Each structure stands twice: as structure tokens, then as C-alpha cells.
N, C-alpha and C positions, 0 to 999 in steps of 0.2 A: 974308610969309616973317616978317612979326613976330612971328605966334601963336606959330610955333617956335623962336622967338629968346625970347619968355617963358617956354619950359618948362623945366622944370631938365634939366642934363646926364643926368641918372639916370632920365629920365622913363621910358626905354626900358623898365625893371624893373618899372614899373608895369606900362605895356602886353602883357608877355610873359605874358599870361594862361593857365595851365593848367584852367581853368574849362572849356572848351569839350571837353577830354578825359575829364574828368569825366561833364559832357553825355553824349557820344559811349558811356561808358562804362555809365551809369545805362538810356540806349537800348537798349543791347544786352541789359541785363538785364532789361528789360520784356520785348522782342522773344524771351528766353529763355523766361521765364515766361508766355506768349502761348500758344507752343508746350505747354510742357509741363503746364499746368492744362487748355489746349482753352478760350483764351477768346480768339474770333476779331474781326478790325475789325469796324467800326467801336465795337465795343463797350469803351466807357472803363474802366468798372470791371463787375467778375462779380457777380451777385446770386448768395445763396447758396442762393434757390430752384430755378436751374436748375445751380448748379454747387456739386458738393460740397468744391472747391477754392478757392472764393471768394476766402476770406479771407486765403488764402496770396499768390494773384495780389493782390489790392488792397493787401497791403503793400506787396508793390514796386511798383506803378503809384502807391501814394500817396508814397513815398522820393522818385519821379521828381516827381512834382507839387508836392512840397515844394521841393525844390532850384531848381526852375522859376520858383515864386513868389516863391522868398529873391537873383534873379540879377539883378533890374532894381535895388533898394536897395544889392546887391553891387555892383558896379558904380559905381553913382552915388557912395557912401563910399569906393571904391576910387583913382575920378578925383580928386574933391573933397581927400581926404588923402594922394594923389601929388603935387599940387599944389605942395604945403608939406611933404611931406617923404617924398619916394618913395620911399626906401631903408627906412624904416620901414613905409611902405606894401606895400610891397611882402615886407616878409618878413610881415607880418600877414595877407596875401593868403594865402601858403604855407599859413600854419597854420588861416586857413579852410577852403582846399583840404581841409585831410588831415581837418579836423572835419565836412566837410559829406559825406565820403568815408565816414566812419565812422558817422554820423546817417544816410547812406543803408541801409550794412550791416545798422544793429541794425533799420531798420526792415522790409527783406528778410528778417533772420531771426524777424521778430515780434519781439523780443526788445527793445522799447522800451522805455528807460528816463528816468526825470529826466534823467537827464548828457544826455541825446541830445536832450531838448525844448530844453532850454535850452543847449546845445553854442555851435549855430549862431547865435541870436544875440546870444549872449555876446562869441562872436568876431568879429561883425560890428562891434558898437561900438566893439571894439580899433583899427579901423579910425579 
């Protein structure tokens, strides 16, 4: 019980994470792309020699993989920042969430720009 008393009162806002909804959305996008481009399990990435739409499918898959790679660092920084400034961490979490969603959408549309590459890490550093 002592650990709960140590946490700031507003720490609940930090714990309320929308990131799982983003992950479900991205998983759904990969599932749709698998059906659309006919890339069946257990194939992780499509080969251009086997599928003419391999690049399009791989963009969707890379967007999801990129987000999964960022997740551990995101949660660690969120918890550490939330111990000291929970309301600021919760606000930055929302900014990160929407930045990650935009980044994934750009991967899916195959219009990856420099802003998408730097948006996610830069937002994470703000936490």
C-alpha cells in the first residue's frame, strides 16, 4: 500500500493509455491489407518476386512494426515522466498518440516524409 501512497494523485491520467486502441487499429489495417494484397500468414513481409503489390502491403506492415518498436520506450518514458509531472505526461501522451497515428497513416499511404520520420521520436522526447 505504500507504493500507492507514493504515486501522485493524478497518476491515473498517465495510466489511462489510448495506445492499445492504436495498436488494435493498426492490427486491423494489417489484416485488411493481408486480404486485399493476398499475403497470407505466416509471411511477415511480402516479396516483390511473389506479389506485385508487395510494396503496398509492406508499407502497412512496416507502419505497424515501427509502432511496436517504439512502444517499450514510450511506456518507460511515460511512467517516469508521470511520477514527477503526471498531467504534463498525460498531455504529451495524447500528442504522441496522435503523432503515431499520423505516422502510421503516412506509412500506409506510402507517402513517408521527413516530418513523419522525425515526428514520433521528437514527441517521445517531450515526455
